[in-house]
N, C-alpha and C positions, 0 to 999 in steps of 0.2 A: 563568449565572454567569460573571463576568469572570475574566481571568487573575489579577487582584489578589485577588479573592475566593477563588479556589482556593489561591493562595499563602498567604493569611492563615489559611485553615482548616488547612493542613498545618503551618504554623509554630506555630499556637496549641496544637497537641497536644504540643509539646516546649518549654515555656518554660525559660529559664535558671534556675538556682537563686537563692535569696535573694529580694530585693525584687520580682523579676519574677513570683513565684508569689503567687496571691491569698491563700493561707493565711498569708503572711508578715505581713500587716497585720491586727492583731487588736483595735485599740481599738474599743469599742462606740460611741464618740462620733461617729466619722466617718460622714457620710451627707449626702444632698442638703439636708436641712433645716439642719443645723449650718453647712454651707458657705454656704447661701443667706442665713442671718442675718448672717454676716460680710460677705457681698457687699453687703447693704443698706447697711452702713456705708461700705464702700469705694467704691461707685458714685458718690455725691455728693462724697465726700472726694477721690478721685482727680481727678474732673472739676474741682473747685475748685483743686486743686494745679496742674493743667495750665494753667488760665486765669490764675492769679496768676503762674505762671512765665513765660507769654508776656508778661504786662503788665510784669513785672520786666525782661525782655529789651528791650521797647519803650522803657522808661524811660531806657535808655542812649543813646537817639537813634542807633541803629546805621546808619540810612540817611542821617544828617546829614553824617558825615565818617568817613573810614577809621580815624582815630585812636580813634574811639569804639567800633569794632567789631572784636573779635578773632576773629570767626567767619568764616573764609574761604569763598567760593563757596557762600553760603547759598541762592542762587537763589530758587526758588519758596517756600522755607521762610521767606524774609524779605520777600516781596512784600506781605504783609498788613499790614506795620507802619504804624501811624498815627504822627502827631507826638505827642510826649508833652507834656501840658499843664503849666503852672507853677502848678498849684493844683487843688483845695484843698491847703493846705500839708501835710495829713496823708495825702495820697493814697499816696505811696510807703511811708511809715511803716506804714500799715495793711496795704497790699498785701504788703509783704515780711514783716511780722510774722506775718500769716496764713499765708503760703507756708511759712516756715521752721518755725513752731510746729506747723502742721497736719502737715507732713512728719514731725516727730518723733512726734506723737500717733498717726499712722497706722502706725508701725512695729510695735507689738504686734499690731494687726489684720492687717497684711500677713503677719506671721510665722505667726499662727494660721491664716490662710487657706491659706498654703502648706502648713502641716502637714495641714490638712483634705483637701487634694487631692493629697498626696504620692503615693498609689498611682497616680494618673493619669500621673505622670511616668515610672513604670516599667511602664506598660501593655504587655501582650503579646497579640497581635503589635503592632509599632509602628504599623501602618496597616492598616485593614480596607477602606478605600475612599478615593477621591480626596477626598471631603468630610472624612473622618476625618483624612486626611493634612494637609489645610489647617488643620483645627482644632488638630492636634498641633503643627504648626509655629508657629501663633499662640501656643500655650501656652508653647512654649519661649522665644519672643521676649518674651512677657508676663512670665514669671518672671525671665528674664535681665535684661530692662529694668527691672523693679521693683527687683531687688537692686542693679543698677548705679546707678540714680538715687538710691536711699536711701543706699547706702554712700558714694558720692562726695559726696552732699549733706551727710551728717553729717561727713565728713572736711573738707569745705570750711568748715563752721561752726567746726571746731576748728583751722583753718588748717594742716592736716596733708596735704601733697600727696605721697603716696607712689606716684606714677605718672609716666610720661614725657610725658604729654600735658597740654594745657591744660584745666583744669576747665571754664572758660566754654564752650568749643566742644563738648567731649564731653558735658556735661550738656544742652546745647541739642539736639544731634543725638540723644542718647539719649532725650530726652523725646518726640521725634517718632516714633522707633522704637517706644517703649513705648506711646504713645497709639494708634498704628495697630493694634498687636496687641491693645490693650485694646478698641478698637471692634469688631474682628472677634470677639473672645471674647464680648463682650456680645451681639452679634448671634446667636451660636450658642447662648448659654446663658440668655438672658433668659427665654424661655418656660419652661425647666426650673426656673429659680430661682423664678419666680412660682408655678408648680405645687407646688414643694416647700414654700414658705411657707404656701400654702393647705392643705397636707396635714396640718399639725400646729399645735397651739395654742401660741403663745408663752407665754401665761399658765400653761398646764398644764405646759409644760417647766420653767418657772422655779419651779414648786412641787414638782417631782419630786426626791426625795432620791437619794443614791447607791445605796441598796439597791434602788431601783426603776428605776434607769437601765439600759435595755436597748438593743440595736442597733435601728436603723430597719429597715423592710422592705427586702429586696433591691432594688437599683436597676439599671437597664441600664448605668450607668457604672461599676458595681462599686466605688463608694466605700464601701459598707457591707461590712464584713468577712464573709467566708464562714465564719469560725470565730472569732466575737468572744470576747474574754476578759472576765472579770467586771470591771465598772466600778470604778475607784478614785477617780473624781471624777464628779460630775453635770454635765450640760450647763450647768446654772445656775452651778456652780462654775467651769467652764472659761470661760464667757462673763464671769463676774465677774473672773477673773484677767486676762483681756484688757482689760476696762474699767479695772481698777485700774492696770494697766501704762500705759495711755494717759493716765489722769488724773495719774499720777505724773510722766510725762514732760512733761505740760503744766505742772504746778506747778513743775517744776525748770527750765523753759526760758522761760516766757512773760514773766518779769520782765525779760529782756534786751530784749524788744521794747517793753515798756511804758516802761521807763526809770524815772528818779526813784527813789522810796523802794523800789520793788519789785526794783531791780536786784540787791540782795544775795541774793535768792532764786534767782537763775539759776545754780544750781550746775553745770549742764551747759554753761555758757559760761565756761570758765576764763580766757579772754582778756577776758571782759567785766568784770573787776574792776580794770582798769588805769584809774585815775581821776586827775584833777587835784585841786587843793585850792582852798578858798575859792570865789570866783565861777566858777572854772574846774573845779569839782568835778563833772565829767560825763565820759562815755565818751571815751577816747582809743584810737583804733584802732592808730595807729603813732606813737611818740614821735619828736621831732626827732632824737634820737640814733640811733634805729633807722633813720630815713630818711636818715641821713648829712647832716643840716642843721647847718652850723656856726652859732654865734651871729651874728645879724644886727646889724650896727652902724649908726651914723647915716648911713653912706654909701649905704644902700639907696635905690633909686628905682624906682618903678613906671613901666615903659615903656607908653605908649599909642600904638597904631598904627591908622590908618584913612585916610580921605581926607587928614587932617592927622596930625601926630605930635607928641607931647610926652612929657615925663617929669615925675613928681611925687615929692617926698619924702613921708615919712609925715606930717610936720607940715603940708605943703601939702594932703594928703588930709584931714587932720583939720580944716583950715580951711574946707573945702567944706561945703555944706549936708549935714547928717547926718540919716539916717533910721533909725528903730528898728523892728525886726520881731521878733515872737515866733514862732520856727520850731524844729521838730525837725530832726535829721539822722539818717537811717536808712541802714543799710548792707545789702548783699546777704546778709551772713551772718545777718541777722535782728535785730541789736542796734539800739538807738536811744539817742540822748542825752536823750530827753525834750525838752520845750519849753524853749528858752533864749531870752534876750533879746539880740539882736544889734544892733549899731549900726555904721553905716558909710555909704558913698556908694552911691547907687543906680547900678546898671550902666547904666541908661538915661541918667543924667546924664553918665556918663563917655563913653558913645557920642556924645552930643550935643557934648561938648567937642572931639572930633576930627572932627566933621562927618559922623558915620555916620548913614545913613538908618534909619528905624524898622524896616525889614525886614532888618536886618543881623544875621548870625550872629556869634558871639564865640568866638575861639580863645584858650584860657587856657593859660598856661605857668607852671610852678612851678620853684622852686629845686631841688626834688627831681627826680631822674632815675631812670627805671626803667619797665618796661612797666606800663601801667594806672594810673600815678600822676603822670607828668610833665606831662600835658596833657589837655584835654577840650574839646569843642566844644559850645556851647550854641545853642539855636535862637533865632530873633528873638523869638518869643513869650516865651521864658524871660528874655531880656535886658531886655525891656520890662515885665516883671512889676513891679508897684509894690514888692514886698518882695524883689526880687532885688538883693543887695548885694555890694559888695566890703567885707566886714566888717573893722573895725579894733578893735572892742571887743566884749566879751560880758559880760552881767550886770553892767554898770557898770564893768568893769575892762578894761585893755588885754589883748588876746590874749596868752596864754602861748606859749612856743615850741612846746609840744606841740599846741596848738590852732591853730597856723598863723601866729604872728607872723612878719612884720609885717602881713600882710593875707591874707585867704582869701575864697573865693567861698561865699556862702550863698544858695541859690535854693530856693523852695518846691517840694516834691514831687520833688526831684532825688535820685538815689542818692548815698550818702555819698562814694563815690570821686570823683564829679564836683563835689562841693563842695570844690574844690581848695584845699589849704593852701600856705602859703609862696609866694604868687603873685609873680611877677616881671615878667610881660608880658601885656598884653591886646591882641589884634589883632582889630579889627572887620572882618569880611569880607562882601562881597555875598552875599545869600542863595543865589545861583545857584552859588557855589563849593562 
């Protein structure tokens, strides 16, 4: 017997009062099977959440230019990043809609899972062995990481930043901490989860009424209460409540990702109801007034810089060959404009006008000033995409001030914030810069 074993035996004889005592937890629903059923839903859900989150991060082209990346010193955590493609046009729309909507849908399941394992957080003694200590540490990181990611994610959707740090950086780092703890936890618990699922019939449990709901057999992890109280709800009822909560959140949020006629159903997206009128009747994330954009007069000119340089008025831009593309704009918060018809000048044509090579990146500057809005850098592949436009019109009408008049960037599969509005300067840079 090791020193840690002897210490654990002595400490176990004198647990603190309250939740550290096994008799404190009396629900007959808690047990390996109930926890395992919730885990079956969370295992693929969390995996997909993490993968879509990484894809969302990659879509900002963080390795392309410092201005695109607000996450400092990412080191190995950013070395995996691929170049983000300019198509299919729905790529970022679907990715971010899944990421945000799935995150909301998982909230009731995560809360139910935390409830089911709550006794483990107050387990006494705190550590019985080195292996147990590692598992306990991963559990704390897992729970803390899950709560942090979900809370900050929901607050970001609501544009409510009640913290002193940047959401973008903290959410990215938090995701890596959480997924590391998640992998360790799954490695420790997968065999137990499979055994628990095989030990009871799902069909039988879903047919068991409250009157016949009893505690599971005692388990080594002490999830099952040592002194269970009479059931007030069946396992079928508890799982039904979780499913109903997830479906409700799905129904009240998915409309903001789909856009169009379904947007009015997105009651959990209060900022998602700020729309234009007529041909401009679609999502506005930030109005011209909110962005501090004064009315743009006839003196506006677009500056083009590259091997050569020139400037063009809006009338001169309209006189160039116009191209039309049907594209959505989707934002990191999960909302989408739905598919709109944009008309303007191809970015590739503007690049050729100043003698820029096909492998040239594009630095976009806006009349708006402020972190995350005043500029963006696009890859050469995005500049050369056939539907990548400096848009001047939408749905057959001139852009409104709120939608970026006099000109805005519209590129397939690009995050909304990089579809820069109120463009004032385009600088074509060698790809090595």
